[in-house]
N, C-alpha and C positions, 0 to 999 in steps of 0.2 A: 560377313553375313549379308551386308547389303548387296554385294554382287550376286548373291543367290536369289535375290528377290526378282530381278530382271525388270522389264518394262511393264509387266502385268502382275506383279506380286506384291503382297502387302504383309506387313507385320503388325499384330495387334496385342494390346495388353491382355493378360489372363483375366482380369476383372471384365473388360469389355467382351471378351470371347465367351465368358460364362454367361453374361446378361443376354447376349444375341445367340447363344448356342452354337457358336462356331468352333471348329477344330481344324487341324491341319488338312489342307486340301479343300475346305469349304470355299465356296465362291460367293461373292457380294458385288453389288453394283454401287459405285460411287459417283456423285454428282459434283462437277468442279464449278468454280466461280464463272467460266465462260458460258455456262449453260449445257455443256456436253457431259455425257455419262459414259462410263467405261467399267467393264466387269474386270475384278481382280480376284486373285486366288490367295487364300490365307497360307503362307509358306513359313511363318515364324510366330511364336507366342512368347512373350517376355513378361517378367514380373514387375519390376520397377518402372512407373510411368511418370515420375516427377519431371524428368529431364526431356524426354522425348514426347510425351503425351500418350494418347490411346492408339494412334495410327501412325505408321511409318511407311513411306514409299521412296523409292530412288529418284534421283534427279532425272534420269531417262523417262520415268513415267510422268513426272511433273512438267517436263519440257513443252510438250504440245499444248498445254493448258495455261501456261504462265503468262502473265502481263508484264511484270517487271520483278526480277529477282531482288530480294531483300533478305540477306542472311543476318538473323539476330544473334545466332550462336553457332560456332564452329568448334567441334570437339576434335582434338588431335591426340592421336596416341604415339608414344615414342617407341623406337626400337629398343631391344635388350642391350643394356649397357650404357644407354644415353641417360645422363643425370638431368635433373630438373632445370638446373642452370643453362646447360647446353642446349636443351630443347627449346627453353624459353627464348634464348638468344636467337636460335635459328627461325623460330616462328615469327618473332619481332622483325627480323630482317625480311622475311618473305611477305609479311603483311603490311610493310611500310608503304607499298605501292597502292594499297586499297584504303586509303584514308587513315592509316595509322591506328588500327583498333586497339583496344586494351587487351593485353595478353595476361592471363592469370593461370597459376597453377591449380591443382586440385583443391589444395587447402585455402588458397585465396579466394577461389570461386565460392566455396563453402561459406567463408567469413562475409563476403559481399551478399550472398543470399540471405544471410542471417542478420544483415543490417537493419532490415525492416522490423524484424521481431525485437532486436536490441532497442530500437527507437521506441517501440510500444512498451517495452518493459520499463524504459527510462520514464515515460510518461506515468506509468502505473506507480512507480517508485515515488515520483514528485507528488502524485495524489495521495499516496500513502503517508508521506511526510506531513502533508497538510491535515490529513485526518488525525494523525498522531498529535500534532500540535493542537488542534481543537479538543481532542480528549484530555490532554494535559491541563488546558485552561478550564475544562469542565470539572476535573478532579480538584483543582485549586479553589475554584469558586464554591464547590459543594463542601469542601472542608472548611472553608471560611464561613459559610452560612451555618454549618454544624457547630462551629466554635461560638457563634452568637447564640445559638440556642442552648448551649451547654455552658454558658457562663457561670451559672450557679453550681453546677457540678464541678467545674474547675476551681471555683473559689473554695467550695467545700474541701476539695482535695488538698489545696494549698494550706487551708486552715488546719487540717489534721496532720500536717508535717510533710507534704510532698515538696520535693525540691523544684526549682525552676526548670532544670533540664529534663525531668521526668514527663511533663506534659509535652514538651517538644518531641521527645523520643516516641510518645504515644501517638501523636498526630502524624509524625513522619512514617511510622510503621503502618498506620492505617492507609496512607497514600500508597506506600509500596505494595501492600496487599491487594488494593484495588487494581493497581497496574499489572501485577502478577496474574490475577484472575482474568484480566482483559487479554493479556498476551497469550495465556494458555487456551482460553476460549477461542481466540482468533486462529491460533495455530491448528487446533483441533478442526474448526470449521473450514479452514483453507485447505488442509490435507484431505478432508472428506470431499469437498467440491472438486479438488483437482483430480482425485481418483475417479469421481463420477464423470468428468469431462474426458479423461483418457478412455475409459470404457465406452462412452458414447462416441468417441472418434474412431474406435477400431473398426467399425463397418463403413466409415465414410470413404475409404480409399484403400489402396494396396500398401500404404506405408504402415510399418509396424511401430506401434506406440508402446511405451513401458513407463509405468509409474515408478518414480524413484524419489525418495525423500531423504536428502543428505543430512546427516546428523549434526553437522557443524553449524549450518545456518539457523535451524530452530534454536539451538543453544545460544547463538549470538542474539537472536530476537528476544529470548527470555532475559538475558543479561541487559540488553538495552532497555527492556520493559522495567527492569528493577531500577536502573539508573534514572529513567524518566519519572518513575514514581517518586523516587527520592527528591528529584528536582522540583516536581510539581507540589510536593509538600512542604517545601523549604519556608515559603512565605506564611502559610497558615501555621506552621510549627512555631515560627518566630512570633506570630500574634498569640498563640496559645500560651506560650511561656513568658509573655511580657508581664512586668511587675504591676503595671497600672491596670491590668484586667482583674487582678485578685486583691489588691491592697483595699478597695472599697469593701469587698465581701468579707475580708478579715475583720474590718470594722464593724460590719453589720451582724457578723456571727459572734462577735465578742459579747460576753454577758454584761447586762446593765448594772450600774452601780445601785446598791441597796441603800435606802435612807436609814439614817441612824435611828436606834431605838428611841422611843418617846415621841416619834412624829415631828421632831424638830426640823426646821428647814434651815437652809443656809441664809445668813444675813444678806439683805439687798442693799446695796449702797444707795444713798440719797439721789445720786446721778441717774441711775437706772429707774428709780421711782419717778423722778421729774420727767424723764423721757416718756414713761408709760402715761403719765398725766397728759403730757402734751399730745400724745397719739390718740387718747380718748377724746380730748377736747377739740381736736382738729375737724372732725366731721361736723360738729355743731357749728363751728365758725364758718364753714363753707356753706351751710344751710342759711345762716343769718345774713350772709353777705349778698346784696343785691346784684342781680345780673346786669352787665352792661350791653347795650345794643351794638 
């Protein structure tokens, strides 16, 4: 196809042709970096512009205006019957005299082009892990404060016969439910925003975008959310089922002893009476004692 362009032909992308109203046979004037201008004829229109850009001309058309050639990408097609290994070896042998450039197959080039996207995704996953850690700390602190506010309630439940394992399970399930609601809400919001971004990117170029939500990853996210919620509620659950938290309330909720009939009181030992007399006489002794400078 490039041979058909000649020294005054140009190939343009269909998006650029639609914007400028060009079609096959239309003419346009191009300005080069050396200040010269030349009229070209549109002789080809192509769809995908990610690799070649919006304009393509031949080396014969570029030669009169070039300052120094700097090829950043050279695409090579193999003949029928040539395997990737044989073609790669032949290209490496031919390109060794030109600075030994990197030779890649189609799949290797696609992986290297996606390297920047993979790096950005890795950064996003790291930030997501940090956000999840902060959320787990928030769940643990919230449940701990809730246990302090519900001390009377837990004491009452233990007083009426609740076992020590039941408050732990209650607090643990509260943590799991909070994490599950957060995971479900995050998945729904993320899917909505992803679909909106895909719809908004459809008119930005000639690349076809498609929204796809794999069912495996959301399921893994939900399971990780359940496990993280159980882990975050481990410490508050241990505190909620501690015996020291409810023993005092068992004593306070126990009924007071009734005095025997007739209003009789328990006999007080002479030692306790002597102690009371000393405690009553002590303030007077302090008042009668002179102060020293």
